DRENTOR-748696 format. One record per atom (N, C-alpha, C, O, CB): residue number from 1; residue in three letters; atom name; x, y, z. Coordinates in nm, 2 decimals, padded with zeros to 4 digits. Glycine has a CB too. Layout:
<r NUM "ALA" "CA" <X Y Z>>
...
END
This chain:
<r 1 "MET" "N" <00.08 -00.12 00.00>>
<r 1 "MET" "CA" <00.00 00.00 00.00>>
<r 1 "MET" "C" <00.09 00.12 00.00>>
<r 1 "MET" "O" <00.12 00.18 00.11>>
<r 1 "MET" "CB" <-00.10 00.00 00.12>>
<r 2 "ARG" "N" <00.13 00.17 -00.12>>
<r 2 "ARG" "CA" <00.21 00.29 -00.13>>
<r 2 "ARG" "C" <00.13 00.40 -00.17>>
<r 2 "ARG" "O" <00.03 00.39 -00.25>>
<r 2 "ARG" "CB" <00.32 00.26 -00.23>>
<r 3 "GLU" "N" <00.16 00.52 -00.12>>
<r 3 "GLU" "CA" <00.09 00.64 -00.16>>
<r 3 "GLU" "C" <00.19 00.75 -00.22>>
<r 3 "GLU" "O" <00.31 00.75 -00.18>>
<r 3 "GLU" "CB" <00.02 00.70 -00.04>>
<r 4 "LYS" "N" <00.14 00.83 -00.30>>
<r 4 "LYS" "CA" <00.22 00.93 -00.36>>
<r 4 "LYS" "C" <00.22 01.06 -00.27>>
<r 4 "LYS" "O" <00.11 01.10 -00.22>>
<r 4 "LYS" "CB" <00.16 00.97 -00.50>>
<r 5 "VAL" "N" <00.34 01.11 -00.24>>
<r 5 "VAL" "CA" <00.35 01.23 -00.16>>
<r 5 "VAL" "C" <00.43 01.34 -00.24>>
<r 5 "VAL" "O" <00.51 01.30 -00.33>>
<r 5 "VAL" "CB" <00.42 01.20 -00.03>>
<r 6 "ILE" "N" <00.41 01.46 -00.20>>
<r 6 "ILE" "CA" <00.48 01.57 -00.26>>
<r 6 "ILE" "C" <00.58 01.63 -00.16>>
<r 6 "ILE" "O" <00.55 01.65 -00.05>>
<r 6 "ILE" "CB" <00.38 01.68 -00.31>>
<r 7 "LEU" "N" <00.70 01.66 -00.21>>
<r 7 "LEU" "CA" <00.80 01.72 -00.13>>
<r 7 "LEU" "C" <00.82 01.86 -00.16>>
<r 7 "LEU" "O" <00.82 01.91 -00.27>>
<r 7 "LEU" "CB" <00.94 01.64 -00.15>>
<r 8 "VAL" "N" <00.83 01.94 -00.05>>
<r 8 "VAL" "CA" <00.84 02.09 -00.06>>
<r 8 "VAL" "C" <00.97 02.14 00.00>>
<r 8 "VAL" "O" <01.01 02.09 00.10>>
<r 8 "VAL" "CB" <00.72 02.16 00.01>>
<r 9 "CYS" "N" <01.03 02.23 -00.07>>
<r 9 "CYS" "CA" <01.16 02.29 -00.02>>
<r 9 "CYS" "C" <01.13 02.38 00.10>>
<r 9 "CYS" "O" <01.03 02.45 00.10>>
<r 9 "CYS" "CB" <01.23 02.37 -00.14>>
<r 10 "GLU" "N" <01.22 02.37 00.20>>
<r 10 "GLU" "CA" <01.20 02.44 00.32>>
<r 10 "GLU" "C" <01.24 02.59 00.30>>
<r 10 "GLU" "O" <01.18 02.68 00.37>>
<r 10 "GLU" "CB" <01.29 02.39 00.43>>
<r 11 "GLU" "N" <01.32 02.62 00.21>>
<r 11 "GLU" "CA" <01.37 02.76 00.19>>
<r 11 "GLU" "C" <01.28 02.84 00.10>>
<r 11 "GLU" "O" <01.23 02.95 00.14>>
<r 11 "GLU" "CB" <01.51 02.77 00.14>>
<r 12 "CYS" "N" <01.25 02.79 -00.01>>
<r 12 "CYS" "CA" <01.17 02.87 -00.11>>
<r 12 "CYS" "C" <01.02 02.82 -00.12>>
<r 12 "CYS" "O" <00.94 02.88 -00.19>>
<r 12 "CYS" "CB" <01.23 02.86 -00.25>>
<r 13 "LEU" "N" <00.99 02.71 -00.06>>
<r 13 "LEU" "CA" <00.85 02.65 -00.05>>
<r 13 "LEU" "C" <00.80 02.61 -00.19>>
<r 13 "LEU" "O" <00.68 02.61 -00.21>>
<r 13 "LEU" "CB" <00.76 02.75 00.01>>
<r 14 "SER" "N" <00.89 02.57 -00.28>>
<r 14 "SER" "CA" <00.85 02.53 -00.41>>
<r 14 "SER" "C" <00.83 02.37 -00.40>>
<r 14 "SER" "O" <00.90 02.30 -00.33>>
<r 14 "SER" "CB" <00.95 02.56 -00.52>>
<r 15 "ARG" "N" <00.73 02.33 -00.48>>
<r 15 "ARG" "CA" <00.70 02.18 -00.48>>
<r 15 "ARG" "C" <00.78 02.12 -00.59>>
<r 15 "ARG" "O" <00.74 02.13 -00.71>>
<r 15 "ARG" "CB" <00.55 02.16 -00.49>>
<r 16 "ASN" "N" <00.89 02.05 -00.56>>
<r 16 "ASN" "CA" <00.98 02.00 -00.66>>
<r 16 "ASN" "C" <00.97 01.86 -00.69>>
<r 16 "ASN" "O" <00.98 01.82 -00.81>>
<r 16 "ASN" "CB" <01.12 02.03 -00.62>>
<r 17 "TYR" "N" <00.94 01.77 -00.60>>
<r 17 "TYR" "CA" <00.95 01.63 -00.62>>
<r 17 "TYR" "C" <00.82 01.56 -00.57>>
<r 17 "TYR" "O" <00.75 01.60 -00.48>>
<r 17 "TYR" "CB" <01.06 01.57 -00.54>>
<r 18 "THR" "N" <00.79 01.45 -00.64>>
<r 18 "THR" "CA" <00.68 01.36 -00.60>>
<r 18 "THR" "C" <00.75 01.22 -00.59>>
<r 18 "THR" "O" <00.82 01.18 -00.67>>
<r 18 "THR" "CB" <00.56 01.36 -00.71>>
<r 19 "VAL" "N" <00.72 01.16 -00.47>>
<r 19 "VAL" "CA" <00.78 01.03 -00.44>>
<r 19 "VAL" "C" <00.67 00.94 -00.39>>
<r 19 "VAL" "O" <00.56 00.99 -00.35>>
<r 19 "VAL" "CB" <00.90 01.04 -00.35>>
<r 20 "LYS" "N" <00.69 00.81 -00.39>>
<r 20 "LYS" "CA" <00.60 00.72 -00.33>>
<r 20 "LYS" "C" <00.66 00.66 -00.20>>
<r 20 "LYS" "O" <00.78 00.64 -00.19>>
<r 20 "LYS" "CB" <00.57 00.60 -00.42>>
<r 21 "ARG" "N" <00.58 00.64 -00.10>>
<r 21 "ARG" "CA" <00.62 00.58 00.03>>
<r 21 "ARG" "C" <00.52 00.48 00.08>>
<r 21 "ARG" "O" <00.40 00.49 00.05>>
<r 21 "ARG" "CB" <00.65 00.69 00.13>>
<r 22 "ASN" "N" <00.57 00.39 00.16>>
<r 22 "ASN" "CA" <00.49 00.29 00.22>>
<r 22 "ASN" "C" <00.44 00.34 00.35>>
<r 22 "ASN" "O" <00.52 00.37 00.44>>
<r 22 "ASN" "CB" <00.56 00.15 00.24>>
<r 23 "LYS" "N" <00.31 00.36 00.37>>
<r 23 "LYS" "CA" <00.26 00.42 00.49>>
<r 23 "LYS" "C" <00.27 00.33 00.61>>
<r 23 "LYS" "O" <00.28 00.38 00.72>>
<r 23 "LYS" "CB" <00.11 00.46 00.47>>
<r 24 "LEU" "N" <00.28 00.20 00.59>>
<r 24 "LEU" "CA" <00.29 00.11 00.70>>
<r 24 "LEU" "C" <00.43 00.11 00.76>>
<r 24 "LEU" "O" <00.45 00.10 00.88>>
<r 24 "LEU" "CB" <00.25 -00.03 00.66>>
<r 25 "ASN" "N" <00.53 00.12 00.67>>
<r 25 "ASN" "CA" <00.67 00.11 00.72>>
<r 25 "ASN" "C" <00.72 00.24 00.77>>
<r 25 "ASN" "O" <00.80 00.25 00.86>>
<r 25 "ASN" "CB" <00.76 00.07 00.60>>
<r 26 "THR" "N" <00.67 00.35 00.71>>
<r 26 "THR" "CA" <00.72 00.49 00.76>>
<r 26 "THR" "C" <00.59 00.57 00.79>>
<r 26 "THR" "O" <00.55 00.65 00.70>>
<r 26 "THR" "CB" <00.80 00.56 00.65>>
<r 27 "PRO" "N" <00.54 00.56 00.91>>
<r 27 "PRO" "CA" <00.42 00.64 00.94>>
<r 27 "PRO" "C" <00.45 00.79 00.96>>
<r 27 "PRO" "O" <00.35 00.87 00.94>>
<r 27 "PRO" "CB" <00.36 00.59 01.07>>
<r 28 "GLU" "N" <00.57 00.83 00.99>>
<r 28 "GLU" "CA" <00.60 00.97 01.01>>
<r 28 "GLU" "C" <00.62 01.04 00.87>>
<r 28 "GLU" "O" <00.64 00.97 00.77>>
<r 28 "GLU" "CB" <00.72 01.00 01.11>>
<r 29 "ARG" "N" <00.63 01.17 00.87>>
<r 29 "ARG" "CA" <00.65 01.24 00.74>>
<r 29 "ARG" "C" <00.79 01.23 00.70>>
<r 29 "ARG" "O" <00.89 01.22 00.78>>
<r 29 "ARG" "CB" <00.61 01.39 00.76>>
<r 30 "MET" "N" <00.81 01.23 00.57>>
<r 30 "MET" "CA" <00.94 01.22 00.51>>
<r 30 "MET" "C" <01.02 01.35 00.52>>
<r 30 "MET" "O" <00.96 01.45 00.50>>
<r 30 "MET" "CB" <00.94 01.17 00.37>>
<r 31 "ILE" "N" <01.15 01.34 00.55>>
<r 31 "ILE" "CA" <01.24 01.46 00.54>>
<r 31 "ILE" "C" <01.36 01.41 00.47>>
<r 31 "ILE" "O" <01.44 01.33 00.52>>
<r 31 "ILE" "CB" <01.27 01.51 00.69>>
<r 32 "ILE" "N" <01.38 01.47 00.35>>
<r 32 "ILE" "CA" <01.49 01.43 00.27>>
<r 32 "ILE" "C" <01.57 01.55 00.22>>
<r 32 "ILE" "O" <01.51 01.66 00.20>>
<r 32 "ILE" "CB" <01.44 01.35 00.14>>
<r 33 "LYS" "N" <01.70 01.54 00.21>>
<r 33 "LYS" "CA" <01.79 01.65 00.16>>
<r 33 "LYS" "C" <01.81 01.62 00.01>>
<r 33 "LYS" "O" <01.87 01.53 -00.03>>
<r 33 "LYS" "CB" <01.92 01.66 00.24>>
<r 34 "LYS" "N" <01.75 01.71 -00.07>>
<r 34 "LYS" "CA" <01.75 01.70 -00.21>>
<r 34 "LYS" "C" <01.79 01.83 -00.28>>
<r 34 "LYS" "O" <01.79 01.94 -00.21>>
<r 34 "LYS" "CB" <01.62 01.65 -00.27>>
<r 35 "PHE" "N" <01.82 01.83 -00.41>>
<r 35 "PHE" "CA" <01.86 01.95 -00.48>>
<r 35 "PHE" "C" <01.73 02.03 -00.52>>
<r 35 "PHE" "O" <01.63 01.97 -00.57>>
<r 35 "PHE" "CB" <01.94 01.91 -00.61>>
<r 36 "CYS" "N" <01.73 02.16 -00.49>>
<r 36 "CYS" "CA" <01.62 02.24 -00.53>>
<r 36 "CYS" "C" <01.66 02.33 -00.66>>
<r 36 "CYS" "O" <01.76 02.40 -00.64>>
<r 36 "CYS" "CB" <01.58 02.34 -00.42>>
<r 37 "PRO" "N" <01.60 02.31 -00.77>>
<r 37 "PRO" "CA" <01.64 02.39 -00.89>>
<r 37 "PRO" "C" <01.62 02.54 -00.87>>
<r 37 "PRO" "O" <01.69 02.62 -00.94>>
<r 37 "PRO" "CB" <01.56 02.34 -01.01>>
<r 38 "LYS" "N" <01.52 02.58 -00.80>>
<r 38 "LYS" "CA" <01.49 02.72 -00.78>>
<r 38 "LYS" "C" <01.59 02.79 -00.69>>
<r 38 "LYS" "O" <01.64 02.90 -00.72>>
<r 38 "LYS" "CB" <01.35 02.74 -00.72>>
<r 39 "CYS" "N" <01.63 02.72 -00.58>>
<r 39 "CYS" "CA" <01.74 02.77 -00.49>>
<r 39 "CYS" "C" <01.88 02.75 -00.55>>
<r 39 "CYS" "O" <01.98 02.82 -00.51>>
<r 39 "CYS" "CB" <01.73 02.71 -00.35>>
<r 40 "ASN" "N" <01.89 02.65 -00.64>>
<r 40 "ASN" "CA" <02.02 02.61 -00.70>>
<r 40 "ASN" "C" <02.12 02.55 -00.60>>
<r 40 "ASN" "O" <02.24 02.58 -00.61>>
<r 40 "ASN" "CB" <02.08 02.72 -00.78>>
<r 41 "LYS" "N" <02.06 02.48 -00.50>>
<r 41 "LYS" "CA" <02.15 02.42 -00.40>>
<r 41 "LYS" "C" <02.07 02.30 -00.33>>
<r 41 "LYS" "O" <01.95 02.29 -00.35>>
<r 41 "LYS" "CB" <02.20 02.52 -00.29>>
<r 42 "HIS" "N" <02.14 02.22 -00.25>>
<r 42 "HIS" "CA" <02.08 02.11 -00.18>>
<r 42 "HIS" "C" <02.01 02.17 -00.05>>
<r 42 "HIS" "O" <02.08 02.24 00.03>>
<r 42 "HIS" "CB" <02.18 02.00 -00.14>>
<r 43 "THR" "N" <01.88 02.14 -00.03>>
<r 43 "THR" "CA" <01.81 02.19 00.08>>
<r 43 "THR" "C" <01.72 02.07 00.14>>
<r 43 "THR" "O" <01.71 01.97 00.08>>
<r 43 "THR" "CB" <01.72 02.31 00.04>>
<r 44 "ILE" "N" <01.67 02.10 00.25>>
<r 44 "ILE" "CA" <01.58 02.00 00.32>>
<r 44 "ILE" "C" <01.44 02.01 00.25>>
<r 44 "ILE" "O" <01.39 02.12 00.24>>
<r 44 "ILE" "CB" <01.57 02.02 00.47>>
<r 45 "HIS" "N" <01.39 01.89 00.21>>
<r 45 "HIS" "CA" <01.25 01.89 00.16>>
<r 45 "HIS" "C" <01.17 01.80 00.25>>
<r 45 "HIS" "O" <01.21 01.70 00.29>>
<r 45 "HIS" "CB" <01.26 01.82 00.01>>
<r 46 "LYS" "N" <01.05 01.85 00.28>>
<r 46 "LYS" "CA" <00.96 01.79 00.37>>
<r 46 "LYS" "C" <00.83 01.75 00.29>>
<r 46 "LYS" "O" <00.79 01.81 00.19>>
<r 46 "LYS" "CB" <00.92 01.87 00.49>>
<r 47 "GLU" "N" <00.77 01.65 00.35>>
<r 47 "GLU" "CA" <00.64 01.60 00.29>>
<r 47 "GLU" "C" <00.53 01.70 00.32>>
<r 47 "GLU" "O" <00.52 01.75 00.43>>
<r 47 "GLU" "CB" <00.60 01.46 00.34>>
<r 48 "THR" "N" <00.44 01.72 00.22>>
<r 48 "THR" "CA" <00.32 01.81 00.25>>
<r 48 "THR" "C" <00.21 01.73 00.30>>
<r 48 "THR" "O" <00.21 01.61 00.31>>
<r 48 "THR" "CB" <00.28 01.88 00.12>>
<r 49 "LYS" "N" <00.10 01.80 00.34>>
<r 49 "LYS" "CA" <-00.02 01.73 00.39>>
<r 49 "LYS" "C" <-00.10 01.67 00.28>>
<r 49 "LYS" "O" <-00.20 01.61 00.31>>
<r 49 "LYS" "CB" <-00.10 01.83 00.47>>
END
């Protein structure tokens, strides 16, 4: 049972990535450090509601 989630940059708040995660294995929200094309650097991306 995987669901699609959207990741948002913490600095510029742009929605850059969509990923799938298993809700049973990872019940908390995802926090990933990824590249933001708008900021042009690696930033923390968090899952939206």
